[in-house]
Each structure stands twice: as C-alpha cells, then as structure tokens.
C-alpha positions as CSV (number, residue, x, y, z in Angstrom):
1,M,-0.1,-0.2,-0.1
2,A,1.1,3.4,-0.8
3,E,-0.2,6.7,-0.1
4,L,-0.8,9.3,-3.3
5,K,-0.3,12.9,-3.2
6,T,-2.9,15.3,-3.9
7,N,-3.4,19.3,-3.5
8,C,-7.3,18.8,-3.3
9,S,-8.8,19.2,0.3
10,L,-11.4,17.5,-1.0
11,V,-9.5,14.2,-1.0
12,P,-7.7,14.0,2.2
13,S,-6.4,9.8,1.3
14,A,-6.0,8.2,-1.3
15,R,-4.0,5.2,-1.9
16,I,-3.1,2.7,-4.6
17,E,-2.9,-1.2,-3.8
18,G,-1.3,-3.4,-6.3
19,N,-4.0,-1.9,-9.4
20,T,-6.8,-0.8,-7.2
21,V,-6.8,3.3,-6.5
22,F,-8.5,3.8,-3.0
23,I,-10.2,7.5,-3.0
24,T,-12.1,9.2,0.1
25,V,-14.0,12.4,-0.8
26,D,-14.2,14.7,2.3
27,G,-17.0,17.1,1.9
28,D,-19.8,17.8,-0.2
29,V,-19.1,18.4,-3.9
30,D,-20.9,21.6,-6.1
31,A,-20.4,23.8,-8.5
32,R,-17.7,25.7,-6.8
33,N,-15.5,23.0,-5.9
34,S,-16.3,20.0,-8.0
35,P,-13.4,21.6,-10.9
36,E,-11.1,20.7,-8.6
37,L,-12.2,16.9,-7.8
38,R,-12.3,16.6,-11.8
39,E,-9.1,17.8,-11.9
40,T,-8.0,15.5,-8.9
41,L,-9.5,12.2,-10.3
42,I,-8.5,12.8,-13.6
43,D,-4.7,13.7,-12.3
44,L,-4.7,10.2,-10.2
45,I,-6.7,8.0,-13.1
46,R,-4.0,9.4,-16.0
47,R,-1.0,9.0,-13.3
48,E,-1.3,5.7,-11.8
49,K,-3.5,3.8,-14.1
50,P,-5.7,1.6,-11.7
51,K,-7.5,-1.1,-13.2
52,K,-10.3,-0.3,-10.2
53,L,-11.0,3.0,-8.6
54,I,-12.4,2.7,-5.4
55,L,-14.3,5.9,-4.9
56,N,-15.6,6.6,-0.8
57,L,-18.1,8.7,-0.5
58,G,-19.0,7.8,3.1
59,N,-18.3,11.7,3.9
60,V,-20.5,13.4,1.2
61,R,-23.9,14.4,2.4
62,Y,-24.2,16.3,-0.1
63,M,-23.3,16.2,-4.6
64,D,-25.1,18.0,-7.2
65,S,-25.2,17.8,-11.2
66,S,-21.5,19.2,-11.5
67,A,-20.4,16.4,-8.9
68,I,-21.9,13.5,-11.1
69,A,-20.9,15.1,-14.4
70,V,-16.9,14.4,-12.4
71,L,-17.8,11.1,-11.4
72,V,-19.4,10.3,-15.4
73,E,-16.1,11.9,-16.8
74,S,-13.8,9.8,-14.7
75,L,-15.6,6.5,-15.4
76,K,-15.5,7.1,-19.0
77,I,-11.8,7.7,-19.0
78,L,-11.3,4.8,-17.1
79,R,-13.2,2.2,-18.9
80,G,-11.5,3.5,-21.6
81,S,-8.8,2.1,-20.3
82,G,-10.7,-1.1,-18.6
83,G,-11.0,0.0,-15.8
84,S,-13.8,0.2,-13.9
85,M,-15.0,2.3,-11.0
86,I,-16.8,1.7,-7.5
87,L,-19.0,3.9,-5.3
88,T,-18.7,3.1,-1.4
89,N,-20.2,4.3,1.2
90,L,-23.1,6.2,-0.2
91,Q,-24.5,8.7,1.9
92,P,-28.5,8.3,1.7
93,R,-29.1,11.8,0.1
94,V,-26.1,10.6,-2.4
95,K,-28.0,7.2,-3.0
96,G,-31.6,8.9,-3.7
97,L,-29.7,11.5,-5.9
98,L,-28.5,8.8,-8.2
99,E,-31.5,7.0,-8.3
100,I,-33.3,9.8,-9.3
101,A,-31.0,9.9,-12.1
102,R,-31.0,6.3,-13.0
103,L,-27.0,6.2,-12.5
104,Q,-27.1,3.2,-10.5
105,S,-26.8,1.3,-13.7
106,I,-23.9,2.7,-15.0
107,F,-22.0,2.9,-11.4
108,A,-21.4,-0.1,-9.8
109,I,-22.0,0.2,-5.8
110,A,-20.5,-1.6,-2.7
111,A,-21.3,-0.5,1.0
112,S,-18.2,-0.3,1.8
113,E,-14.2,-0.4,0.3
114,A,-13.7,-4.0,1.7
115,E,-17.2,-5.3,-0.4
116,A,-16.0,-3.9,-3.7
117,L,-12.4,-5.1,-3.9
118,S,-15.1,-8.6,-4.0
119,L,-16.1,-7.3,-7.2
C-alpha cells in the first residue's frame, strides 16, 4: 500500500494497492468545488492507470449535477483503458440522487471498500 499525494482539500486520502486506487472524498461537492475534484480524479487516473478505482463517498452528504458530471467523466476515462469505478459508503441523499438520475445502473455501488474489492 502506498499513499498518493493530492493537493485537493476534497481528497484528503488516496492510496494504491496493486492496480486498485482508493480515494476518499471529504465534504459536499457542488459547482464551486467540483472542478478541483475533477482535476484530482483525472490526474490520479492518468498517473496511476488503475484497473479499479474505489471512491469512498461516506463523508459526502450532498452533491449536485456538477459532481455527477465529474464522476461520469472519470468513469468514461477509466473504461477507455479497461478500468472500472466502484462507489462506496453512499450517504442516503447521495444514493437517492444517483437513483433519481438512474445512474445506479452505470456505477457499481458497494456498501464498503472491502465489498468493492470483491466486485
């Protein structure tokens, strides 16, 4: 396991284990800070080239459509190189937003990071 450096206040924790990158997002994501999250996610994906990206959203109580756009773009980049993304620890409001937008069929969702590893 190796810690990955980021300069993003929304991503206080990122690490790589084998070809899996684990990213923890800390705080609500909206139009104000989603560009920073986008830059960080895309940088980590391009730099580390993971086969699996596990995104822990347990500390995200709210996200808007700009945050969803960041997740979709990141997933598209990952899939282009044969990778996948799994969202974990979803708060009820965030999970509800994904369900309303019918995005639970696009994103793999797991209750925990441990469960995500088995997918």
